[in-house]
DSSP file (Angstrom, degrees, kcal/mol; ACC not computed):
  #  RESIDUE AA STRUCTURE BP1 BP2  ACC     N-H-->O    O-->H-N    N-H-->O    O-->H-N    TCO  KAPPA ALPHA  PHI   PSI    X-CA   Y-CA   Z-CA
    1    1 A M              0   0    0      0, 0.0     2,-0.2     0, 0.0     0, 0.0   0.000 360.0 360.0 360.0 134.2   41.1   78.3  175.0
    2    2 A S        -     0   0    0      1,-0.1     0, 0.0     2,-0.0     0, 0.0  -0.548 360.0-117.8 -85.5 147.6   38.0   80.2  176.1
    3    3 A S     >  -     0   0    0     -2,-0.2     4,-1.9     1,-0.1     3,-0.4  -0.413  25.1-112.5 -79.4 158.1   37.9   82.2  179.2
    4    4 A P  H  > S+     0   0    0      0, 0.0     4,-2.0     0, 0.0     5,-0.1   0.850 117.5  55.1 -60.4 -33.5   35.4   81.3  182.0
    5    5 A S  H  > S+     0   0    0      1,-0.2     4,-2.1     2,-0.2     5,-0.1   0.882 106.6  51.1 -68.3 -34.4   33.4   84.5  181.4
    6    6 A N  H  > S+     0   0    0     -3,-0.4     4,-2.2     2,-0.2    -1,-0.2   0.892 109.8  49.8 -67.0 -39.8   33.0   83.6  177.7
    7    7 A T  H  X S+     0   0    0     -4,-1.9     4,-2.3     2,-0.2    -2,-0.2   0.880 109.9  50.7 -65.3 -38.2   31.7   80.2  178.7
    8    8 A R  H  X S+     0   0    0     -4,-2.0     4,-2.5     2,-0.2     5,-0.2   0.915 110.3  49.8 -64.7 -42.8   29.2   81.7  181.1
    9    9 A T  H  X S+     0   0    0     -4,-2.1     4,-2.2     1,-0.2    -2,-0.2   0.906 111.4  49.1 -63.2 -41.7   28.0   84.1  178.4
   10   10 A D  H  X S+     0   0    0     -4,-2.2     4,-1.9     1,-0.2    -1,-0.2   0.913 113.7  45.2 -65.0 -42.1   27.5   81.2  175.9
   11   11 A S  H  X S+     0   0    0     -4,-2.3     4,-2.3     1,-0.2    -2,-0.2   0.868 113.4  49.6 -70.8 -34.3   25.6   79.1  178.4
   12   12 A S  H  X S+     0   0    0     -4,-2.5     4,-2.3     2,-0.2    -1,-0.2   0.865 111.4  48.0 -74.5 -33.5   23.4   81.9  179.5
   13   13 A S  H  X S+     0   0    0     -4,-2.2     4,-2.2    -5,-0.2    -1,-0.2   0.876 112.4  50.3 -71.1 -34.7   22.5   82.9  176.0
   14   14 A S  H  X S+     0   0    0     -4,-1.9     4,-2.4     2,-0.2    -2,-0.2   0.907 111.4  48.8 -66.7 -41.2   21.8   79.2  175.2
   15   15 A T  H  X S+     0   0    0     -4,-2.3     4,-2.6     2,-0.2    -2,-0.2   0.909 111.5  49.2 -63.1 -42.1   19.6   79.1  178.4
   16   16 A A  H  X S+     0   0    0     -4,-2.3     4,-2.4     2,-0.2     5,-0.2   0.904 110.0  51.5 -64.5 -40.2   17.8   82.3  177.3
   17   17 A A  H  X S+     0   0    0     -4,-2.2     4,-1.8     1,-0.2    -2,-0.2   0.920 112.8  44.8 -62.4 -44.4   17.2   80.9  173.8
   18   18 A G  H  X S+     0   0    0     -4,-2.4     4,-2.3     1,-0.2    -2,-0.2   0.889 112.1  53.1 -65.6 -38.8   15.7   77.7  175.3
   19   19 A G  H  X S+     0   0    0     -4,-2.6     4,-2.3     1,-0.2    -2,-0.2   0.878 108.6  48.8 -64.7 -39.3   13.6   79.7  177.8
   20   20 A L  H  X S+     0   0    0     -4,-2.4     4,-2.3     2,-0.2    -1,-0.2   0.866 111.2  50.4 -69.2 -35.3   12.1   81.9  175.0
   21   21 A T  H  X S+     0   0    0     -4,-1.8     4,-2.3     2,-0.2    -2,-0.2   0.904 111.5  47.3 -69.0 -39.0   11.3   78.8  173.0
   22   22 A I  H  X S+     0   0    0     -4,-2.3     4,-2.7     2,-0.2     5,-0.2   0.899 110.5  53.6 -67.3 -39.7    9.6   77.2  176.0
   23   23 A F  H  X S+     0   0    0     -4,-2.3     4,-2.4     1,-0.2    -2,-0.2   0.934 110.5  46.0 -56.9 -48.0    7.7   80.4  176.6
   24   24 A A  H  X S+     0   0    0     -4,-2.3     4,-2.5     1,-0.2    -2,-0.2   0.890 111.9  52.6 -64.3 -39.4    6.5   80.4  173.0
   25   25 A A  H  X S+     0   0    0     -4,-2.3     4,-2.4     2,-0.2    -2,-0.2   0.928 111.2  45.3 -62.1 -45.8    5.5   76.7  173.3
   26   26 A V  H  X S+     0   0    0     -4,-2.7     4,-2.8     2,-0.2     5,-0.2   0.912 113.0  49.9 -66.2 -41.1    3.5   77.3  176.5
   27   27 A M  H  X S+     0   0    0     -4,-2.4     4,-3.0    -5,-0.2     5,-0.3   0.906 112.2  48.1 -64.9 -40.5    1.8   80.3  175.1
   28   28 A L  H  X S+     0   0    0     -4,-2.5     4,-2.8    -5,-0.2     5,-0.2   0.899 112.3  49.9 -64.1 -39.6    0.9   78.4  171.9
   29   29 A L  H  X S+     0   0    0     -4,-2.4     4,-2.3    -5,-0.2    -2,-0.2   0.946 116.0  40.9 -66.0 -46.9   -0.4   75.5  173.9
   30   30 A I  H  X S+     0   0    0     -4,-2.8     4,-2.5     2,-0.2     5,-0.2   0.959 119.5  44.7 -65.0 -49.6   -2.6   77.7  176.1
   31   31 A G  H  X S+     0   0    0     -4,-3.0     4,-2.2    -5,-0.2    -2,-0.2   0.894 113.8  50.6 -61.3 -39.6   -3.8   79.9  173.3
   32   32 A G  H  X S+     0   0    0     -4,-2.8     4,-2.1    -5,-0.3    -1,-0.2   0.911 110.8  48.1 -64.1 -43.6   -4.4   76.9  171.1
   33   33 A T  H  X S+     0   0    0     -4,-2.3     4,-1.9    -5,-0.2    -2,-0.2   0.924 114.1  46.2 -63.4 -43.9   -6.4   75.1  173.7
   34   34 A L  H  X S+     0   0    0     -4,-2.5     4,-2.3     1,-0.2    -1,-0.2   0.844 110.6  53.9 -68.2 -32.9   -8.5   78.2  174.4
   35   35 A S  H  X S+     0   0    0     -4,-2.2     4,-2.5    -5,-0.2    -1,-0.2   0.845 105.0  53.7 -69.0 -34.2   -8.9   78.7  170.7
   36   36 A V  H  X S+     0   0    0     -4,-2.1     4,-2.4     2,-0.2    -2,-0.2   0.928 110.8  46.5 -63.8 -43.0  -10.3   75.2  170.3
   37   37 A F  H  X S+     0   0    0     -4,-1.9     4,-2.5     2,-0.2    -2,-0.2   0.893 111.4  51.4 -63.5 -38.8  -12.8   76.0  173.0
   38   38 A R  H  X S+     0   0    0     -4,-2.3     4,-2.1     2,-0.2    -1,-0.2   0.902 109.8  50.4 -63.9 -39.7  -13.7   79.3  171.3
   39   39 A G  H  X S+     0   0    0     -4,-2.5     4,-2.2     2,-0.2    -2,-0.2   0.909 109.3  50.4 -63.0 -42.9  -14.1   77.4  168.0
   40   40 A I  H  X S+     0   0    0     -4,-2.4     4,-3.0     1,-0.2     5,-0.3   0.911 109.5  51.5 -61.8 -41.7  -16.4   74.9  169.7
   41   41 A M  H  X S+     0   0    0     -4,-2.5     4,-2.1     1,-0.2     7,-0.3   0.902 111.0  47.9 -61.2 -39.8  -18.5   77.8  171.2
   42   42 A G  H  < S+     0   0    0     -4,-2.1    -1,-0.2     1,-0.2    -2,-0.2   0.845 116.2  43.3 -70.0 -33.3  -18.8   79.4  167.8
   43   43 A I  H  < S+     0   0    0     -4,-2.2     3,-0.2    22,-0.2    -2,-0.2   0.915 122.4  36.5 -75.8 -44.0  -19.9   76.1  166.1
   44   44 A A  H  < S+     0   0    0     -4,-3.0     2,-0.5     1,-0.3    -3,-0.2   0.950 129.3  18.6 -77.0 -51.0  -22.3   75.0  168.9
   45   45 A E    ><  -     0   0    0     -4,-2.1     3,-1.1    -5,-0.3     4,-0.3  -0.913  53.2-176.4-131.2 103.5  -23.9   78.2  170.0
   46   46 A D  G >  S+     0   0    0     -2,-0.5     3,-0.8     1,-0.2    -1,-0.1   0.697  81.1  70.1 -71.3 -17.9  -23.8   81.3  167.9
   47   47 A D  G 3  S+     0   0    0      1,-0.2    -1,-0.2     3,-0.0     4,-0.1   0.432  78.3  78.8 -83.7   3.2  -25.5   83.4  170.5
   48   48 A V  G <  S+     0   0    0     -3,-1.1    -1,-0.2    -7,-0.3     2,-0.2   0.813  88.4  67.0 -74.9 -31.2  -22.4   83.4  172.9
   49   49 A F  S <  S-     0   0    0     -3,-0.8     2,-0.3    -4,-0.3    62,-0.2  -0.566  91.9-106.2 -96.0 155.1  -20.8   86.1  170.8
   50   50 A V        -     0   0    0     60,-1.8     2,-0.6    -2,-0.2    -1,-0.1  -0.577  31.9-137.8 -73.4 135.0  -21.7   89.7  170.3
   51   51 A N        -     0   0    0     -2,-0.3    59,-0.1    -4,-0.1    -1,-0.0  -0.877  15.1-162.9-100.4 122.7  -23.2   90.4  166.9
   52   52 A T    >   -     0   0    0     -2,-0.6     3,-0.6     3,-0.0     2,-0.1  -0.915  12.8-139.8-106.7 117.8  -21.9   93.6  165.3
   53   53 A P  T 3  S+     0   0    0      0, 0.0    -2,-0.0     0, 0.0     0, 0.0  -0.408  79.1  17.0 -75.1 154.0  -24.0   94.9  162.4
   54   54 A N  T 3  S+     0   0    0      1,-0.2     2,-0.4    -2,-0.1     3,-0.0   0.819  78.6 162.5  58.7  37.2  -22.4   96.4  159.3
   55   55 A Y    X   -     0   0    0     -3,-0.6     3,-0.7     1,-0.1    -1,-0.2  -0.752  38.8-138.0 -86.8 133.9  -19.0   94.9  159.9
   56   56 A V  T 3  S+     0   0    0     -2,-0.4     2,-0.9     1,-0.3    -1,-0.1   0.880 100.2  46.1 -60.3 -43.2  -16.8   94.9  156.7
   57   57 A F  T 3  S+     0   0    0     49,-0.1     2,-0.4    -3,-0.0    -1,-0.3  -0.427  83.1 170.5 -99.1  58.6  -15.4   91.4  157.2
   58   58 A K    <   +     0   0    0     -2,-0.9     2,-0.3    -3,-0.7    49,-0.1  -0.574   0.6 164.9 -79.8 125.1  -18.7   89.8  158.1
   59   59 A F        -     0   0    0     -2,-0.4     2,-0.2    48,-0.0    -2,-0.0  -0.888  46.2 -91.5-128.0 160.0  -18.7   86.0  158.3
   60   60 A D    >>  -     0   0    0     -2,-0.3     4,-1.7     1,-0.1     3,-0.5  -0.570  36.2-127.3 -67.2 137.3  -21.1   83.5  159.7
   61   61 A L  H 3> S+     0   0    0      1,-0.2     4,-2.2    -2,-0.2    -1,-0.1   0.793 108.8  60.2 -61.8 -28.9  -20.1   82.8  163.3
   62   62 A T  H 3> S+     0   0    0      2,-0.2     4,-2.0     1,-0.2    -1,-0.2   0.900 104.0  48.8 -65.7 -39.2  -20.1   79.1  162.6
   63   63 A S  H <> S+     0   0    0     -3,-0.5     4,-2.3     2,-0.2    -2,-0.2   0.883 110.1  51.9 -64.7 -38.1  -17.4   79.6  160.0
   64   64 A W  H  X S+     0   0    0     -4,-1.7     4,-2.6     1,-0.2     5,-0.2   0.901 107.3  54.3 -63.2 -39.6  -15.4   81.7  162.5
   65   65 A G  H  X S+     0   0    0     -4,-2.2     4,-2.3   -23,-0.2    -2,-0.2   0.913 108.8  46.6 -61.0 -43.1  -15.8   78.8  164.9
   66   66 A W  H  X S+     0   0    0     -4,-2.0     4,-2.5     2,-0.2     5,-0.2   0.904 111.4  52.6 -65.7 -40.6  -14.3   76.3  162.4
   67   67 A I  H  X S+     0   0    0     -4,-2.3     4,-2.4     1,-0.2     5,-0.2   0.942 113.5  42.6 -59.4 -47.4  -11.4   78.7  161.6
   68   68 A H  H  X S+     0   0    0     -4,-2.6     4,-2.4     1,-0.2    -1,-0.2   0.860 112.2  54.7 -69.2 -35.6  -10.5   79.1  165.3
   69   69 A L  H  X S+     0   0    0     -4,-2.3     4,-2.3    -5,-0.2    -1,-0.2   0.927 112.0  43.2 -62.0 -45.6  -11.0   75.4  165.9
   70   70 A V  H  X S+     0   0    0     -4,-2.5     4,-2.4     2,-0.2     5,-0.2   0.929 115.2  48.0 -68.4 -44.9   -8.5   74.5  163.2
   71   71 A L  H  X S+     0   0    0     -4,-2.4     4,-2.1    -5,-0.2    -1,-0.2   0.875 112.4  50.4 -63.1 -36.1   -6.0   77.1  164.1
   72   72 A G  H  X S+     0   0    0     -4,-2.4     4,-2.1    -5,-0.2    -2,-0.2   0.920 109.9  49.1 -67.8 -41.8   -6.2   76.1  167.8
   73   73 A A  H  X S+     0   0    0     -4,-2.3     4,-1.8     1,-0.2    -2,-0.2   0.930 112.9  47.0 -64.3 -42.3   -5.7   72.4  167.0
   74   74 A I  H  X S+     0   0    0     -4,-2.4     4,-2.8     1,-0.2     5,-0.2   0.887 109.1  56.6 -66.3 -35.7   -2.6   73.2  164.8
   75   75 A S  H  X S+     0   0    0     -4,-2.1     4,-3.0     1,-0.2    -1,-0.2   0.902 105.3  50.8 -60.3 -41.4   -1.3   75.5  167.6
   76   76 A V  H  X S+     0   0    0     -4,-2.1     4,-2.0     2,-0.2    -1,-0.2   0.920 111.1  47.5 -64.0 -42.5   -1.4   72.7  170.0
   77   77 A V  H  X S+     0   0    0     -4,-1.8     4,-2.1     2,-0.2    -2,-0.2   0.924 114.4  46.6 -63.7 -44.5    0.6   70.4  167.7
   78   78 A V  H  X S+     0   0    0     -4,-2.8     4,-2.4     1,-0.2    -2,-0.2   0.902 109.8  54.5 -65.0 -39.9    3.1   73.2  167.0
   79   79 A G  H  X S+     0   0    0     -4,-3.0     4,-1.9     2,-0.2    -1,-0.2   0.895 108.0  49.0 -59.2 -40.4    3.4   73.9  170.7
   80   80 A I  H  X S+     0   0    0     -4,-2.0     4,-1.3     1,-0.2    -1,-0.2   0.901 110.2  51.7 -66.9 -39.7    4.2   70.3  171.4
   81   81 A G  H  <>S+     0   0    0     -4,-2.1     5,-2.3     1,-0.2    -2,-0.2   0.883 108.5  51.6 -62.2 -38.4    6.8   70.5  168.6
   82   82 A L  H ><5S+     0   0    0     -4,-2.4     3,-1.7     1,-0.2    -1,-0.2   0.879 104.9  55.1 -66.7 -37.8    8.3   73.5  170.3
   83   83 A L  H 3<5S+     0   0    0     -4,-1.9    -1,-0.2     1,-0.3    -2,-0.2   0.801 107.1  50.7 -65.2 -27.1    8.5   71.7  173.6
   84   84 A R  T 3<5S-     0   0    0     -4,-1.3    -1,-0.3    -5,-0.1    56,-0.3   0.395 117.1-121.5 -86.7   2.9   10.5   69.0  171.8
   85   85 A L  T < 5 +     0   0    0     -3,-1.7    55,-1.5     1,-0.2     2,-0.3   0.855  49.4 171.0  58.3  41.7   12.7   71.9  170.5
   86   86 A S  B  >< -a  140   0A   0     -5,-2.3     4,-1.0    53,-0.2    -1,-0.2  -0.648  34.8-143.3 -83.4 136.6   12.0   71.0  166.8
   87   87 A F  H  > S+     0   0    0     53,-1.5     4,-1.7    -2,-0.3     3,-0.4   0.881 100.2  57.6 -66.9 -38.7   13.3   73.6  164.3
   88   88 A W  H  > S+     0   0    0      1,-0.2     4,-2.6     2,-0.2    -1,-0.2   0.843 102.2  56.7 -60.9 -30.7   10.2   73.0  162.0
   89   89 A A  H  > S+     0   0    0      2,-0.2     4,-2.4     1,-0.2    -1,-0.2   0.849 102.4  54.5 -72.3 -31.4    8.0   74.0  164.9
   90   90 A R  H  X S+     0   0    0     -4,-1.0     4,-1.8    -3,-0.4    -1,-0.2   0.937 111.9  44.2 -63.6 -44.8    9.8   77.4  165.3
   91   91 A I  H  X S+     0   0    0     -4,-1.7     4,-2.0     1,-0.2    -2,-0.2   0.946 117.8  43.0 -65.5 -48.4    9.1   78.2  161.6
   92   92 A L  H  X S+     0   0    0     -4,-2.6     4,-3.2     1,-0.2     5,-0.2   0.839 109.0  60.7 -66.4 -30.8    5.5   77.0  161.7
   93   93 A G  H  X S+     0   0    0     -4,-2.4     4,-2.5    -5,-0.2    -1,-0.2   0.913 106.3  45.4 -62.1 -43.4    5.1   78.8  165.1
   94   94 A V  H  X S+     0   0    0     -4,-1.8     4,-1.8     2,-0.2    -1,-0.2   0.942 116.5  45.0 -63.9 -47.0    5.9   82.2  163.6
   95   95 A A  H  X S+     0   0    0     -4,-2.0     4,-2.1     1,-0.2    -2,-0.2   0.919 115.1  48.2 -63.9 -42.6    3.7   81.6  160.5
   96   96 A L  H  X S+     0   0    0     -4,-3.2     4,-2.5     1,-0.2    -1,-0.2   0.904 108.6  52.7 -67.0 -41.3    0.8   80.2  162.7
   97   97 A A  H  X S+     0   0    0     -4,-2.5     4,-2.0    -5,-0.2    -1,-0.2   0.881 108.7  51.9 -63.1 -34.7    1.0   83.1  165.2
   98   98 A G  H  X S+     0   0    0     -4,-1.8     4,-2.0     2,-0.2    -1,-0.2   0.917 110.2  47.8 -65.2 -42.7    0.7   85.5  162.2
   99   99 A L  H  X S+     0   0    0     -4,-2.1     4,-2.7     1,-0.2    -2,-0.2   0.865 110.6  51.8 -64.6 -36.8   -2.4   83.7  161.0
  100  100 A I  H  X S+     0   0    0     -4,-2.5     4,-2.5     2,-0.2     5,-0.2   0.883 107.6  52.8 -68.4 -37.6   -3.9   83.8  164.5
  101  101 A I  H  X S+     0   0    0     -4,-2.0     4,-2.1     2,-0.2    -2,-0.2   0.937 111.6  46.0 -60.5 -46.0   -3.3   87.5  164.7
  102  102 A I  H  X S+     0   0    0     -4,-2.0     4,-2.4     2,-0.2    -2,-0.2   0.932 113.4  49.3 -62.0 -47.5   -5.1   88.0  161.3
  103  103 A A  H  X S+     0   0    0     -4,-2.7     4,-1.4     1,-0.2    -1,-0.2   0.892 113.3  46.0 -60.6 -41.0   -8.0   85.7  162.4
  104  104 A N  H  < S+     0   0    0     -4,-2.5    -1,-0.2     2,-0.2    -2,-0.2   0.819 110.4  53.2 -74.2 -30.9   -8.4   87.5  165.7
  105  105 A F  H >< S+     0   0    0     -4,-2.1     3,-1.0    -5,-0.2    -2,-0.2   0.910 110.9  47.3 -66.7 -41.1   -8.2   90.9  164.1
  106  106 A L  H 3< S+     0   0    0     -4,-2.4    -2,-0.2     1,-0.2    -1,-0.2   0.785 116.1  44.2 -71.0 -27.2  -11.0   89.9  161.7
  107  107 A S  T >X S+     0   0    0     -4,-1.4     3,-1.1    -5,-0.2     4,-1.1   0.232  79.7 112.6 -99.2  14.2  -13.1   88.5  164.5
  108  108 A M  T <4 S+     0   0    0     -3,-1.0     3,-0.5     1,-0.3     7,-0.2   0.850  70.1  57.3 -56.9 -41.8  -12.6   91.4  166.8
  109  109 A P  T 34 S+     0   0    0      0, 0.0    -1,-0.3     0, 0.0    -2,-0.1   0.767 105.8  51.8 -62.9 -22.9  -16.2   92.7  166.8
  110  110 A Y  T <4 S+     0   0    0     -3,-1.1   -60,-1.8     1,-0.2    -2,-0.2   0.799 134.0   5.2 -83.6 -29.3  -17.5   89.3  167.9
  111  111 A Y  S  X S+     0   0    0     -4,-1.1     4,-2.2    -3,-0.5    -1,-0.2  -0.468  76.6 173.0-153.2  69.1  -15.2   88.9  171.0
  112  112 A P  H  > S+     0   0    0      0, 0.0     4,-2.4     0, 0.0     5,-0.2   0.880  72.0  45.2 -62.1 -51.6  -13.2   92.1  171.3
  113  113 A F  H  > S+     0   0    0      1,-0.2     4,-2.0     2,-0.2     5,-0.1   0.928 116.3  45.6 -62.6 -45.6  -11.3   91.8  174.6
  114  114 A W  H  > S+     0   0    0      1,-0.2     4,-2.6     2,-0.2    -1,-0.2   0.888 111.1  53.9 -63.4 -39.5  -10.2   88.2  174.0
  115  115 A S  H  X S+     0   0    0     -4,-2.2     4,-2.2     1,-0.2    -1,-0.2   0.915 109.6  47.2 -61.0 -43.7   -9.2   89.0  170.4
  116  116 A I  H  X S+     0   0    0     -4,-2.4     4,-2.0     2,-0.2    -1,-0.2   0.894 112.3  50.7 -65.3 -39.1   -6.9   91.9  171.6
  117  117 A T  H  X S+     0   0    0     -4,-2.0     4,-2.3    -5,-0.2    -2,-0.2   0.918 111.4  46.7 -63.9 -45.4   -5.4   89.7  174.3
  118  118 A V  H  X S+     0   0    0     -4,-2.6     4,-2.6     2,-0.2    -2,-0.2   0.864 109.0  55.4 -68.4 -36.2   -4.6   86.9  171.8
  119  119 A I  H  X S+     0   0    0     -4,-2.2     4,-1.7    -5,-0.2    -1,-0.2   0.919 110.2  46.4 -58.6 -43.8   -3.1   89.4  169.3
  120  120 A A  H  X S+     0   0    0     -4,-2.0     4,-1.8     2,-0.2    -2,-0.2   0.921 112.3  49.4 -64.9 -44.6   -0.8   90.5  172.1
  121  121 A I  H  X S+     0   0    0     -4,-2.3     4,-2.1     1,-0.2    -2,-0.2   0.912 110.5  50.3 -62.8 -41.5    0.2   87.0  173.1
  122  122 A C  H  X S+     0   0    0     -4,-2.6     4,-2.6     1,-0.2    -1,-0.2   0.841 105.4  57.1 -67.8 -31.4    0.9   86.0  169.5
  123  123 A G  H  X S+     0   0    0     -4,-1.7     4,-2.2     2,-0.2    -1,-0.2   0.904 108.7  47.0 -60.1 -43.0    3.1   89.1  169.1
  124  124 A F  H  X S+     0   0    0     -4,-1.8     4,-2.8     2,-0.2    -2,-0.2   0.850 109.7  53.4 -65.9 -36.2    5.1   87.8  172.0
  125  125 A V  H  X S+     0   0    0     -4,-2.1     4,-2.3     2,-0.2     5,-0.2   0.944 109.8  47.4 -63.8 -48.2    5.2   84.4  170.6
  126  126 A I  H  X S+     0   0    0     -4,-2.6     4,-1.8     1,-0.2    -2,-0.2   0.932 113.6  48.6 -60.1 -44.8    6.6   85.7  167.3
  127  127 A W  H  X S+     0   0    0     -4,-2.2     4,-2.2     1,-0.2    -2,-0.2   0.939 110.9  50.2 -59.3 -47.3    9.1   87.8  169.1
  128  128 A A  H  < S+     0   0    0     -4,-2.8     4,-0.4     1,-0.2    -1,-0.2   0.859 114.5  43.7 -61.5 -36.6   10.2   84.8  171.3
  129  129 A L  H  < S+     0   0    0     -4,-2.3    -1,-0.2    -5,-0.2    -2,-0.2   0.765 118.7  42.8 -81.3 -24.5   10.7   82.6  168.2
  130  130 A C  H  < S+     0   0    0     -4,-1.8    -2,-0.2    -5,-0.2    -1,-0.2   0.713 101.3  66.5 -94.6 -21.4   12.5   85.2  166.1
  131  131 A V  S  < S+     0   0    0     -4,-2.2     2,-0.5    -5,-0.2    -1,-0.2   0.706  78.4  94.5 -77.4 -18.1   14.8   86.7  168.7
  132  132 A V  S    S-     0   0    0     -4,-0.4     5,-0.0    -5,-0.2  -118,-0.0  -0.622  73.8-137.4 -79.1 121.6   16.9   83.5  169.1
  133  133 A R    >>  -     0   0    0     -2,-0.5     3,-1.7     1,-0.1     4,-0.9  -0.488  20.0-115.5 -76.1 150.6   19.9   83.6  166.8
  134  134 A P  T 34 S+     0   0    0      0, 0.0     3,-0.4     0, 0.0    -1,-0.1   0.832 116.4  51.7 -59.0 -33.2   20.7   80.4  164.9
  135  135 A D  T 34 S+     0   0    0      1,-0.2  -121,-0.0     3,-0.1    -3,-0.0   0.628 107.1  55.0 -78.2 -10.3   24.1   80.0  166.8
  136  136 A D  T <4 S+     0   0    0     -3,-1.7    -1,-0.2  -123,-0.1  -119,-0.2   0.630  88.9  95.6 -92.6 -16.9   22.3   80.4  170.2
  137  137 A R     <  -     0   0    0     -4,-0.9  -123,-0.1    -3,-0.4  -122,-0.1  -0.431  54.3-162.4 -84.4 150.1   19.7   77.6  169.7
  138  138 A T        +     0   0    0   -124,-0.2     2,-0.3    -2,-0.1    -1,-0.1  -0.312  44.6 143.5-117.6  45.7   20.1   74.1  171.0
  139  139 A L        -     0   0    0    -53,-0.0     2,-0.2     1,-0.0   -53,-0.2  -0.631  47.6-128.3 -94.4 146.0   17.4   72.8  168.6
  140  140 A A  B      a   86   0A   0    -55,-1.5   -53,-1.5    -2,-0.3    -2,-0.0  -0.591 360.0 360.0 -85.1 151.6   17.4   69.5  166.9
  141  141 A A              0   0    0     -2,-0.2    -1,-0.1   -55,-0.2   -53,-0.1   0.487 360.0 360.0 -77.2 360.0   16.7   69.4  163.2
């Protein structure tokens, strides 16, 4: 028979696991939505962004717009999956946050402050999705 303190620890760790997953879902939803808008800005008007000459990873801003638009749309779908506590969404969330970090690092000269902010947010998303132990989660398969 388990003691009441053990039951409290189990329920609090389960609550923390659910809270971190919800945190990651909300951050992916917000970041994904803003990334969709950033992608639209890059596709529609290239003069919104700062142009840095002689950048090693130089791409056309329209292509950056499409990259951010696609990553943002996928982020919204994965964020919705995380709100439904789907296990597949946790795995894709970590992978997607890693791709978003890379994309924002490569586009940092075009929109530096926002790129650094998104890199930090995605770092927290990866942490929130990875810190939950498999026995702590209340996720459906």
